[in-house]
N, C-alpha and C positions, 0 to 999 in steps of 0.2 A: 085619382089624386089622394095621397095619404094625408089624413088630418094632422094638423099640428097640435101637439099636446102642450099644456102649460110648461112642462119641463123643457120641451124643445123651443118654446117661444122666447124664453129668456136669453139663450145664446144668440138667437137671430136678432133680437132687439139690440143686444150689445154690439153685435157686428155692424148693424145698420147705423146706430148712433155714432160708433167710432168712424164709420165711413163718412157720415155727414160732417163730423168734426174735421176730417181731413179735407173734404171738399171745401168747406167754408174757409179753413185756414189757407188752403192753396189758392183759391180763387178770389175771395172777397178783398183782402188787403190790396192786391195789385189792381183789381178792377176799381176799387175805391179811389186809389190814387189817380187812375186814368180819368175817372169821372170828375174828380176834384179839378184837374187841369182842364177838362172839357168845359166845366162850368165857369172857371176863371176866364178861359178864352172867349166864352160867349158873353159874359157880362162885365169884363174889365173895362169895356168902353164906357161904362157908367162912371168909373173913376177918372179915366182919361178925359172925359168931358169937362171935368173941373178946370182943366187948363187948355185943352185942345180947341174948344170953341173960341176962346179969346185969341189964341194964337193964329187961328185960321180965319177968324172973323165970320163964323157961322152962327146961324140962329138955332133956337131950340127945335124948331120944326125940321131943320136939316138933320140935326142929331137924332130926333125921334124917327125920321124916315130911315136913316141909315141903320139905327139900332134895330128897327123893325124889318127891313128888307132881308136881313139875315134869314128870317123865317119863311120868306117866299122861296128861297133856294132850298130851305130845309123841307118844306112841304112837298115841293116838286120831286125831291130825290128820295124821300123816306121809304116809300113802298118798293121801288126798284132796288135800293140798297139792301133792304131786308130779304127780298127774294133771292138776291145774289148770295147773301150770307147763308141762307137756308140751303142753297145749292152747293157752295164750295167751302163753307165752314167759317167759323168766327175768327180763327187765328189769322188767316190771310186778309180777310176783308177789314177787320177792325185795325190790324196793324197798318195797312196801307192808308186807310182813311185818317187815322191819327197823324201819321207822318205828313200827309198833304195839308190837313186843316191847320196843323201847327205852323207850317210854313206860311199859309195864307194869313193866319192871325198875326204872326210876327211882321208880315209885310205891311200891315196897317201903319207902321211907323213912317212909311214913305208917302202917305197920301197928302195931297195939297189942294185938291178940288173935291167938291161934293160928289161928282161922278165917280172919281177914283174910290172914294169912301164907300159909295153904294155898291160898286162892282166887287170890291174885296169882301165886303160884308155878305153879299149874296153868295159868292163862291165859298166862303167859310161855312155858311149855313148848308150849302149843298153837300159839302164834304162831311160835315158833322152829322148829317141826317141819319146815317145808318148806325151810329154808335148806340144811342140810348135804346131804341126799339130792338136793336140787335142784341144788346145785353139782356134785356127783358126776355127775349126769345131764348137766349143762351141759358138763362136760369131755368127755363122750363125743361131743358135737356138734363138737368141735374137734380132739381127739387120738385116734389109733388106740391099740389095746390095748398095743402095744409101747412106747409113750411114757408110759403112765399111772403107772408106778411113781415116776419122778422128779417128775412133775407133782403127784401126790398128796402126795409127801414135802415138796415146796416149799410147797404149800398148807397141809398139816396141821402144818408146823413152826410155824404160828401158835399151836398149843396150847402147846408148850413156851415159845415166845417170850412168850405171855401170862403164863406163870408167871415167866419171867425179869423181865419188866417189871411185871407185875401184882402180884407178891409184894412187892417193895420199895415200889411205888407205893401199894398198899393199906395196908401197914404205916405208911408216911409219913402217909397220910391219917388213919389212926386216931390217930396221935400228934399231928399238926399241928392237927387240929380237936377235940382232946380238951377244950378249954375251952368248947366248945359255941357256936361262932361262929354268928351269925344265928339263934339259937334252936334249932339242930339239933345233935344228938349226932354224934360222929365217924362212927359206923356209918351214920347217915342221909346224911351228906355223901358217903360212899363209894358208896352206891346212886345218888345223884343224879349225881355227876360221872362215873360209869362207864356210866350208862344213857343220858344225853342225847346223847353223841356218836353212838350207834347210830342215833338218829332222823335225824341229819344225813347219815350214810352211806346211809340208806335213800333219801333224796331224791337223793343223788349217783348211786346205782345206776341210777335211771331214765334218767339222761343218759349214763352211761359204759358201760353194758353193751349188747352187741348180741345179739339172739336167735339169729343164725345167721351162718355164714361169708358168705352172700350180702349181708348187711346191713352188713358191716364196711367202712366207707369208707376205713379206713387200710390196706387191702390192695388191690393192683392185681388186674386180672382174671386174669392168669396165676397169681398166688399163690392166688387163690380156687379156680381150677380144679384146681391140683395138690393143695391141701388136701382138696377134695371127692373127688378121685380116690383119695387115700390112705385116706379113710374108707370109700369104697365097696369098695375092695379088701380092707380089713380085715373088713368085714361079710361079703363073699363067702367069704373064707378060713375064718372061724369057722363059717359055715353049712356049708361043705363038709366041715369036720372033724367034724361031728356033735356039737358041744358047745355047743348054741345053742338058747335058747328064743326063738321068733320072735314070740309073741303073749302077751298078758296071761294068757289061759286056760292056755296051755302052761306058762307060768312057774309058775302056781299048782300044776300037777301035777309040777313038777320037784323031785325029792327033794334035789338039790344046793342049791336055793334055801333050803329049810327047814334043811338042815344048816349052810349059811352063816349063817343067822339065829342058830342055836344057838352057833356058833363066835363070832360077834360078841358075843353075850350074855356068853360066858366072858371075852372080852377086856375088855369094858366093865365087868365086875364089878371087875376090878383097877384099871382107869383111874379110875373114880369113887371108889373107896376112897381113892386117892391125892389126887384133886382136891379132894374135900370135907373130908378129914380131915388132910391134910398139915400145915396150920398148927397144928392142935390137937395132933397128934403131936409136932411140934417144940417147941411150948410145954411139953408134958408132960415133955420131956427136961430142963427146967430153965431155958429161955430165956423170960423174962417180957416183955421189951421188944417191942412190936409191930414196931418197925423191925428189930430183930435177927431176929425170926421171919420177917419179910418177906425179908430178905437171905438167910437160910439156906434159905428155901423156893425161892429162885431157883436155887440150885446144882443140884438134880436136873434142873430144866427146861433149864438151859443145856447140860448134857451130853446130854440127850435130843434137843435140837435138832440138835446136830452128828451124833449117831449116826443119827438118822432120815434125814437128807439123804444120808449116806454109804451107808446100806443101800438107800435108794431107787435110787440110781445103780447100785449093785451088782446089784440085782434086774433092772433093765432090761438092763444089759450082759450078764448071764449068761442072761437069759430064764428065770429060775428064781424061783418064787413061794413054794412050800411052806416050804422051810427059811428063807427070808427073813422069814417070818411066825412060824414055830414057834420058831426059835432065840431071837429076842428075847423071846418069851413065856416061854420056860424061864428066861432070864436074869431076867425080872421075878419069876418064882416064887421064885428064889433070893434076890432082893433083898427081897421082902416077908418071907420066912422069916427072913432075917438081921436085919432091922429089928425083928421081933418078939422075937428072942432077945437083942437088944443092950441089955436093960434095965440102966441104970446106966452105959452107955458111949455117950455122945452122939455121939462121932466115928464109932464103928462103926455106930450107928443111921443117921446121915446117909449113910454109904456104902451101906448097905442100901437106904435110900429112893431114893438116886440110881440104883442099879442097877435097882430096881423101876420107877422112872419112865422110864428109858431103854428098858427092855424093853417095858413095857406100851404106851407111846405109839408106839414104832416098830412094834410088832405091829399097833396100831390103824391107822396110816397105810398099811402095806403089805398090810393085809387087802383094801382096796378094789379093787385091780386084779383080785382073784379074781372077784368077781361080774360085773364089767364084761366079762370074757371069755366069760361064760355067757349073757348077755342081749342080744338084738337091740334095735334102736332102739325098737320098739313096746313090748316087754316091759320095757325098762329103767326106764321111768317108774314103773310100779307095783312092779317087782321090787326096785329099789334102795331104795325107800321101805319096802317090806315087810321086807327084811333089816335096814334101819336101825331100824325100829320094834321088831322082835323083840329086837334087841340092846339097845335103849334101855330095855327093861324092867329091865335091870340097874341103870339109873340110879335106879330107885325102890328095888329090893331092896337094893343094896349100901350106900348111905348109911344107910338105916333099920336094916339089920342091924348095922352098926357102932355106931350110936347105941344100939340096944337092948342089945347085948352090953356096951357101955361102962357103961350105967346098971346092968346086972346084976352086972358083975364089977369095975367101976372100972378097966378096962384095955381097950385095943384089941387086945391080943395074940391072943386067941382068934379074933377077927374076921379078922385078917390071915392067920392060918393057914388059915381056911376059904376066904378069897378067893384065896389063893395056890393052893389045891387046885383051885378052879374054873378059874383060868388054866391050870393044868397040863392039865386036861381039854381045854381049847380047843386047846392046842398039839398034843395027841395027835390030835384030830379033824382038824386041818389036815393032818397027815402021812398020815392015812388017805385023803385025797382023791387021786385018780389024777393023776399028774404031767402026763400028756398032756392032761388036761382044763383045767388052770389055768395051765400054764407057757407064757407068750408073752413 
């Protein structure tokens, strides 16, 4: 092999940076929009709840179970969906899944009984299961480990942006359609208008996504070659460092994979408490207008979006992962605790909820570069889905726990204390991982 001289290295670096710029510009905006609607379809039931429960005469426990059963379907389907994506490619799998779950989400407008609600939420979760771990796997086909912090932060900023846009939009829909236009209640319009765009994005995914670097017509041959060389070098360096599960079977025996699943559960416990109950918590502070609740719900997500992107860039620049996950989680713990203690002080409660949202969502985004450093290309398909599925169990436990405690105590405070404790455990477990294993 011919050594690369400094004179040769500059053109190579320029080609590689130009190629990564093209990849980011081509992939991230579209995938960002897909994830934005993915998250809206998952959590818009939190806004629909403001009117849906009274209209159908349901309890908070029914809502909590329905919000949570989504994740039972999600957990059961996660690994098979990702293995299918690994086999036949992202373009077809993600396109079909988005089309079907968009229809299932929109169909929530027709529910009249708890059982119908549970079935549709379960099916929506089953169809959504392959999207997020599939996209994380998809990014490993384009970006080496050292670039994934900023990429995941850009991609997952769709979560807070969905809150910034979705909160006011959902509040406006609930108020604008309150007269029952077209024979539908406002909460029914919300499900319809936020579910159908996902089906259109599913069709678009089939035409806009490429399954591999080699298929990208918008890259020239030298750019393709340099991108593939960077991925191959990243694979070799991780394997040589001894922090690598190369196959599906070795991944299942890797204690770090199961530890990461537990950590992700702890993070998601706090995230879903915020996502599914934030509108209700704000309403309980004394704000009755759906539009006001929507705008106030946007504040925590706006700050979370900024914080997430800044921390993602910092993690990549410093090649440090543990503290960039655990420190935001500890901030989230403080925020949830503050919001629970701020009874009678709406402004202080909003501050607490903002800190909690910033910390939990940033910890969520910066978690994902951890497992991608531990899993080889073959192991990543099942491993990322397994970790995601283990964490998503919190999506069932957390909303149902909050609903059950609220029915029993007429307050969410106790639930927020419990979930802040779970997030604290997650922060501690991240710090117990060896730095040389995860820092890249």
